[in-house]
N, C-alpha and C positions, 0 to 999 in steps of 0.2 A: 318154413315151409318157403317152397319155390315156386310161385301163381303159374302156370303155363300163358296165361290165356295176359298179355301183358299191356299196357295203348300200345304202342307201335302196332304190336302180329294184327288188336282191336279196329287200327288208323285200314289196315291191312286189309280185312275183310269185312271191311263197309267198304272199300276203295271197290277190290274185287266183285264181291255182293252187288254193287252200283252199275257194275259197268258188265255183266254178265256171264259172267262167270257160271258152269257150272258148282253143288256142289264138291264132288272128286275133283274138281281142279281147285278149288283155296287150298282140298284141304293138302291134296300135296303142294300148295305153294304156303301156308302158312305153314306145314309138323304135324299136320295133327291128321283125323281122322273123318270121315264124311259128315257120320254121326254125331263127332265135336261141335264140328262148325256149323249145323243143322239148328240144335243145343243153342249154343251163343249168340244163333241169330235173333232163336227164339226170346233168347232173357234182353237180349237189346232191342226188344222190338225192332226187323230188318221186316223193312213190309216183304208176303209170300207172297211169290207166284209160281202156277208152275210151272215148266220149261215147254212145253207148247203155249204160255199164253206171255211170255217173256217180253215185255211193253220194249219198243224199240232206244236205246239213248238217244240226250238230242240230241238236237247236228249238233247246236254252238258245244258240246264237252265231241274234247279228241280223244279218235281208241287211246285203253291205253295200248302201253309200250309195255313188253313179256321181258325185257332188259331190262325194266328199267323195274319191275314188280318184281323181279327174280334175285337183283338186289340191292333191293328197298327187304324184300323178305329175308336175305343168306345176313343183312341189317340187325332183320329184331330173331333171326338162329331158324328159320325154319328152313324150305323142305327139306321131301327127302325124297334122293338121287334118282333113287330104279322106280317113282312112279315122275321123276322128270321128261322123261323118254314121252310121256302117253298126251303131253300139253301137243 
C-alpha cells in the first residue's frame, strides 16, 4: 500500500498551515484536495482558526518563500500544475 501522507508532506502541511496559507493553496502545493488537507490537519491536531480570524505570524519569523515551498512540494511529489496559477 502506497500512503499519500509521507513525513515530508506532513511537514510541508504543518509549515504552510502555520504560515497562514489557505487550505486550497496548501492542497495545490501538496497535491491533494482542500478537504483532504482539512481532514489531515484535524488528525494531526493542528490549531484551527477561521480564515477571517487568523493570527498574524510572529514578527521574529521570516515570511515563507514560495519558490522554496514549490521546490519542497515538487520533491515530496506534490502540487497540481493547473492549480499553481491560482497562487
